[in-house]
C-alpha positions in Angstrom: 175.7 -39.5 37.6 178.3 -37.0 38.5 176.7 -34.1 40.6 178.4 -30.8 41.5 179.9 -32.2 44.7 181.4 -35.1 43.0 182.7 -32.9 40.2 184.6 -30.7 42.8 185.8 -33.8 44.7 187.4 -35.2 41.5 189.0 -31.8 40.7 190.3 -31.5 44.3 191.6 -35.0 44.7 193.4 -35.1 41.4 194.9 -31.6 41.9 196.3 -32.5 45.3 197.8 -35.8 43.9 199.4 -33.8 41.0 201.2 -31.6 43.3 200.7 -28.5 41.2 201.6 -29.9 37.9 198.8 -29.0 35.5 199.5 -31.7 32.9 199.7 -34.4 35.6 196.5 -33.0 37.0 194.8 -33.5 33.6 196.2 -37.1 33.4 194.9 -37.9 36.8 191.4 -36.5 35.9 191.3 -38.7 32.9 192.4 -41.7 35.0 189.6 -41.0 37.5 187.0 -40.4 34.8 187.9 -43.8 33.2 186.5 -45.4 36.4 183.1 -44.0 35.7 180.5 -44.9 33.1 180.2 -42.7 29.9 177.1 -40.8 31.1 178.9 -39.8 34.3 181.8 -38.6 32.2 179.5 -36.5 30.2 178.0 -35.1 33.4 181.5 -34.1 34.5 182.1 -32.5 31.1 178.8 -30.5 31.5 179.9 -29.2 35.0 183.3 -28.2 33.6 181.8 -26.5 30.5 179.3 -24.6 32.6 181.9 -23.2 34.9 184.2 -22.5 32.0 181.5 -20.3 30.4 180.7 -18.7 33.7 184.3 -17.5 33.9 184.0 -15.6 30.6 184.3 -12.2 32.2 186.4 -9.2 31.4 187.6 -8.8 35.0 188.8 -12.4 35.0 190.6 -11.8 31.7 192.2 -8.8 33.3 193.3 -11.0 36.2 194.8 -13.5 33.8 196.6 -10.6 32.0 198.1 -9.5 35.3 199.1 -12.9 36.4 200.5 -14.0 33.1 201.9 -10.8 32.0 199.4 -10.6 29.1 196.7 -12.9 28.0 195.7 -13.8 24.4 192.3 -15.4 23.6 193.9 -18.8 23.9 195.8 -18.0 27.1 192.5 -16.8 28.7 190.8 -20.0 27.6 193.5 -22.1 29.3 193.5 -19.8 32.3 189.8 -20.5 32.9 190.5 -24.2 32.7 193.3 -23.7 35.2 191.0 -21.7 37.5 188.4 -24.5 37.6 191.3 -26.9 38.4 192.1 -24.8 41.5 188.9 -26.0 43.1 185.5 -24.7 44.1 186.6 -22.1 46.7 189.1 -20.4 44.5 187.0 -20.7 41.4 183.8 -19.3 43.0 185.8 -16.6 44.8 187.4 -15.5 41.6 184.1 -15.5 39.6 182.5 -13.5 42.4 185.4 -11.1 42.8 188.4 -11.5 40.5 190.5 -9.2 42.6 190.1 -11.7 45.5 192.7 -13.9 43.6 195.2 -11.7 45.4 194.3 -13.5 48.6 193.0 -16.8 47.3 196.2 -18.0 45.6 199.3 -18.6 47.6 201.9 -18.4 44.8 201.7 -18.0 41.1 204.5 -19.1 38.7 203.6 -18.1 35.2 205.8 -20.9 33.9 203.6 -23.5 35.5 200.4 -21.9 36.7 197.6 -20.4 34.7 197.5 -22.9 31.9 195.0 -25.7 32.3 194.7 -26.5 28.6 195.0 -30.2 29.0 192.5 -30.2 31.9 190.0 -28.7 29.4 190.3 -31.9 27.3 190.2 -34.4 30.1 186.5 -35.4 29.9 186.6 -35.7 26.1 189.7 -37.9 26.3 188.2 -40.1 28.9 184.9 -40.4 27.0 186.7 -41.3 23.8 188.8 -44.0 25.7 185.6 -45.5 27.2 183.4 -45.5 24.1 185.7 -45.2 21.1 183.6 -42.3 20.0 183.8 -38.5 20.2 181.7 -36.9 23.0 178.3 -35.7 21.8 177.1 -32.1 22.1 176.7 -31.5 25.9 173.6 -29.4 25.5 175.2 -26.6 27.6 174.3 -23.0 26.8 177.1 -21.8 24.6 179.6 -19.2 25.8 178.5 -15.6 25.1 180.0 -13.9 22.0 181.7 -11.4 24.3 182.9 -11.6 27.9 180.6 -10.2 30.5 181.3 -6.9 32.2 183.2 -3.9 30.9 186.2 -4.3 28.6 189.6 -3.3 29.8 192.8 -2.5 27.9 195.3 -5.2 28.9 198.1 -3.0 27.6 197.2 -0.2 30.0 199.0 -0.9 33.4 197.0 1.8 35.1 193.7 0.5 33.9 194.6 -3.0 35.2 195.7 -1.5 38.5 192.5 0.5 38.8 190.3 -2.5 37.9 192.0 -5.1 40.2 194.1 -3.1 42.7 194.9 -5.9 45.2 195.9 -8.4 42.4 197.9 -5.7 40.7 199.7 -4.7 43.9 200.7 -8.4 44.5 201.4 -9.6 41.0 201.5 -6.7 38.6 204.6 -5.6 36.9 205.1 -2.1 35.5 
């Protein structure tokens, strides 16, 4: 079984080995998961999905909008996958205080960073390779219909700067 510590160890080891390339990170997660039994892969998927749902927050969406220069629904979904891929410290810090991303991330290149789409599919891909079947429902509480917190207008630079002042100061463009 994959517990929370093992989940983060897999995320961290594969991220470091990928050297910052999100697609390579996803490929390495799949390779690592293929060494586990199918139930452990599903445990990993549950840990991932639970964190993905926890990050469904307006302030994190605002952070994605600042870092990416705007964030559609899909872009925010992929940003949350990327955020999980950054490891426990950055993920938990960002969920607790999205503005802390200003200090938690060293650099951010919107051409490479912020899009963890492939990472979001890694467990499903590994499960299918191991079993030849599509992963079953994980039994995780579904994502809320709306993000938590107070909505913010992503087109309003002042609203973003007011909501996340440190992140705006470091990464915002006006």
